[in-house]
C-alpha positions as CSV (number, residue, x, y, z in Angstrom):
1,X,-166.2,60.6,-8.5
2,X,-164.0,63.5,-7.6
3,X,-164.1,63.1,-3.8
4,X,-163.2,59.4,-3.9
5,X,-160.4,59.8,-6.5
6,X,-158.8,62.8,-4.6
7,X,-158.4,61.0,-1.3
8,X,-155.0,59.6,-0.3
9,X,-154.6,56.0,-1.2
10,X,-154.4,54.9,2.4
11,X,-157.7,56.5,3.2
12,X,-159.3,54.9,0.1
13,X,-158.1,51.5,1.2
14,X,-159.5,51.9,4.7
15,X,-162.9,53.0,3.3
16,X,-162.9,50.1,0.8
17,X,-161.9,47.5,3.3
18,X,-164.4,48.8,5.8
19,X,-167.3,48.7,3.3
20,X,-166.2,45.3,2.0
21,X,-166.1,43.8,5.5
22,X,-169.4,45.4,6.7
23,X,-171.4,44.5,3.6
24,X,-169.5,41.3,2.5
25,X,-168.8,42.9,-0.9
26,X,-166.0,42.4,-3.4
27,X,-163.7,45.3,-4.1
28,X,-165.4,46.6,-7.2
29,X,-168.8,46.8,-5.6
30,X,-167.4,48.3,-2.5
31,X,-165.9,51.1,-4.6
32,X,-169.2,51.6,-6.4
33,X,-171.0,52.0,-3.0
34,X,-168.4,54.4,-1.8
35,X,-168.7,56.5,-5.0
36,X,-172.5,56.7,-4.6
37,X,-172.2,57.8,-0.9
38,X,-169.4,60.3,-1.5
39,X,-171.3,61.8,-4.5
40,X,-174.3,62.2,-2.3
41,X,-172.3,63.9,0.5
42,X,-170.7,66.3,-2.0
43,X,-174.0,67.3,-3.5
44,X,-175.8,67.5,-0.1
45,X,-173.0,69.8,1.2
46,X,-173.5,72.0,-1.9
47,X,-177.2,72.3,-1.2
48,X,-176.7,73.0,2.5
49,X,-174.1,75.7,1.7
50,X,-176.3,77.4,-1.0
51,X,-177.3,80.6,0.6
52,X,-179.7,81.4,-2.3
53,X,-182.1,78.5,-1.3
54,X,-184.8,78.7,1.3
55,X,-184.9,76.0,4.0
56,X,-187.9,74.4,2.2
57,X,-186.0,74.4,-1.1
58,X,-183.0,72.8,0.6
59,X,-185.1,70.1,2.2
60,X,-186.7,69.4,-1.1
61,X,-183.4,69.1,-2.9
62,X,-181.9,67.0,-0.1
63,X,-184.9,64.7,-0.2
64,X,-184.3,64.2,-4.0
65,X,-180.6,63.5,-3.4
66,X,-181.5,60.9,-0.7
67,X,-184.0,59.2,-3.0
68,X,-181.4,59.2,-5.9
69,X,-178.7,57.8,-3.5
70,X,-181.0,55.1,-2.2
71,X,-182.1,54.1,-5.7
72,X,-178.5,53.7,-6.8
73,X,-177.6,51.7,-3.7
74,X,-180.7,49.5,-4.2
75,X,-179.2,48.4,-7.6
76,X,-175.9,47.4,-5.8
77,X,-177.1,46.0,-2.5
78,X,-179.6,43.7,-0.9
79,X,-182.2,45.0,1.6
80,X,-180.2,43.6,4.5
81,X,-177.0,45.4,3.2
82,X,-179.0,48.6,2.8
83,X,-180.2,48.5,6.4
84,X,-176.6,48.4,7.5
85,X,-175.3,51.4,5.5
86,X,-178.3,53.7,5.0
87,X,-179.1,55.8,8.1
88,X,-182.7,55.5,9.4
89,X,-183.2,59.2,8.7
90,X,-182.5,58.5,5.0
91,X,-184.2,55.2,4.6
92,X,-187.3,56.2,2.6
93,X,-188.1,53.3,0.2
94,X,-186.1,50.8,2.2
95,X,-188.1,48.1,4.0
96,X,-186.8,47.7,7.5
97,X,-189.9,45.8,8.8
98,X,-188.5,42.4,7.8
99,X,-186.2,42.2,10.9
C-alpha cells in the first residue's frame, strides 16, 4: 500500500501500536488492517475529488468501496473488533445487534 509505506516510521509505529492495542492484534494483522483502511481512504478521496462524476455516481462508487473495505476487514477481524473500528455510517453488513 503506497500510503502506508510512504509514512514516516514513527507515524507507522503509532498507527500499528494503536490498532494492536484497540483490537488486540499481533503486529502482522494490525498492519493488514491499516493497509485496508488506508487503501480505502486513498480510493475514497480519489472518488470525492473526481469532478467528472455526479453526486449519485460518487455515492455509488463510495458504497462499493465501503463494501469492499468491510469484506476485507471481515476476513481479518471478528464482529466485535469490526464494531470498534468501522464507523456506524460505514457498517453495512456488520451485525451490531449482538451488543
